[in-house]
C-alpha positions, 0 to 999 in steps of 0.5 A: 826492476832487474836483479841488480836493482833489487839488490841495491833496493834491499841495501837502501832499505836495510840502512836502518837504526841498528836496534840490535845494539844494546848500547845504541846511541840516542842520536841515531835517525831514520828519515822516510821521505815521500813526495807526490805530485800531479802535473795536471792539477798542480797538487803537491804533497810531502810526507816525512816520518822520522825515527829518532833514538830507540824504543822507549827513549826516542820519538817518531816525528811526522810531517804532512804538507799539501799544496793546493792550487787555487783552481782546486780549492772550493769556495769554503777553502778559498785563499788569496795566494795562488797556492794554498798550503795545508799541513800538520806535524805531530810527535809520538813517543817510540813504544817497542811495538810501533816499529817492525823491521822485516818487513819495515812497518811504522805504526802509531796514532795517525801514521802507518808506513810499510816498505816491503821490497818494491812495495810501499804504502803510506797512510797519514791522517789528522782529524783535527787538521782535516787531512788524510792520505792513503797511497800505495806505491811500487818502485819503478825507477832505478834506486841509488845508494849515494853515501853510506857514512858521509861525515855530517856534524858530529857524526855521519849521514847516508842517503838512498833514493828511489825517484819513481814509484807507480802510485794509487790511492786518495787524498782528502783535504778539509772534506774534499777528496782527490784520487791519486792514480798512475799519472801522478809522480812519486819520489821516495828517499831514505836518510839515515845516520847519527847527528844532532839537530842544531849542529853546524849542518845544513843542506840544499835539496830538490826533486823536479819532475818535468815533461817535454812536448814529446811526452817524455818525462825527466826527474832531476834530484839535487843534493848539496850538504853544507854547514849551517850558513851554507858557506862550506859544502861537500860535493854537490850533484844532480842526478837526471833520470829519463823515465825510470833510468839514470841518464846523467850526473852533474857534480862538483864544479860543473854546478852553479846553484843560486837561491834568490831570497825575499828582500824583506823579512816576514812571518813565514807559514809554520806548521804547528808544534811547540817549536813553531810557538816558541819562534812565533814572532821570528821574521825571516827572509824566505827563498823566492826562486832557485836557478841552477846552471850546469855544464861539462865537456858533453852536456848542459843544464839550465833550470829555473824554479819559481816558488809559489808556496813556502813554509818553515819547519823547526826541528828540535834535537831529542836530547838538548835544546838545539834546533834546525830550520827547514825551509820547505819550498815548492813551485813550477820549474823550467828546464833546458837540457842538452844531452848528447847533442839533443836540446830538451825543453821541459816544464813541471813542478818541484819540491825542495828544502833549504836547511840551516 
């Protein structure tokens, strides 16, 4: 990583709740997001740690989801779907000693997250759910600072991402262990800003990691900010990385994004929590497939993502009785990409969100 990229990485990681402000509003949020997946086995996992508010008047919220293909499931864990989902969520009161800013460290029961320059480490464990993760990463892909204060709800939101970390570590699911090595892909991003869950806000997002027959890897990241019913949106864009370098950006009218939904409503898989209990009988249609078409004067993209596992998170506001629904989706992805006259066909896996 060169000097300019290191400067940008420092800018991404410096965008944190301004704890030095004594009048700090309680609608501040910092969101640390990690996606780890293995193309060989199809194992995928998500870790999210969110800070809301400020010490002694806020929370640290943690989500941890693991998707295991049936080929990786022992007879004791055997499940009828082709991909089984295991997960946990928990919230901790934000005590003053739980957060260190320089270098960043979040510590609490079940979570230890550290970011120091290009190095990251994440440990999550929940004995009751029989889930644990211990992973270390080193940033390799070029970081991006997308927006610093884009309007969002009653406030603003910003986004910094690092779509490529070299990782190692281990994952444990119900007593079965999996080694995580440098062949696995890891994506990290940071969301930050001021808004309230339950406002007229939403987004569509995914990260896809694919390889072609020549062994070349490509990472695609979609971001589209919307209102709650997705009838109004800001400028959508897709970043395309070749290896660790940004190669192409499609944005605005060059993009067509279509979600296919289940024909009937059913009870979705919801991670445990007070909001999941409150909405325990709420049936909904869930995303089944996503198609993206993009074209400009030079290049083209066609992407199809078929979901094999879906789940729903319900996140409450920390001050009022409001909430937002997050549909977490993951599955296989097929990509046809025309870049500078070369046609590239690649396959892999993706993780995404539809928030409303």
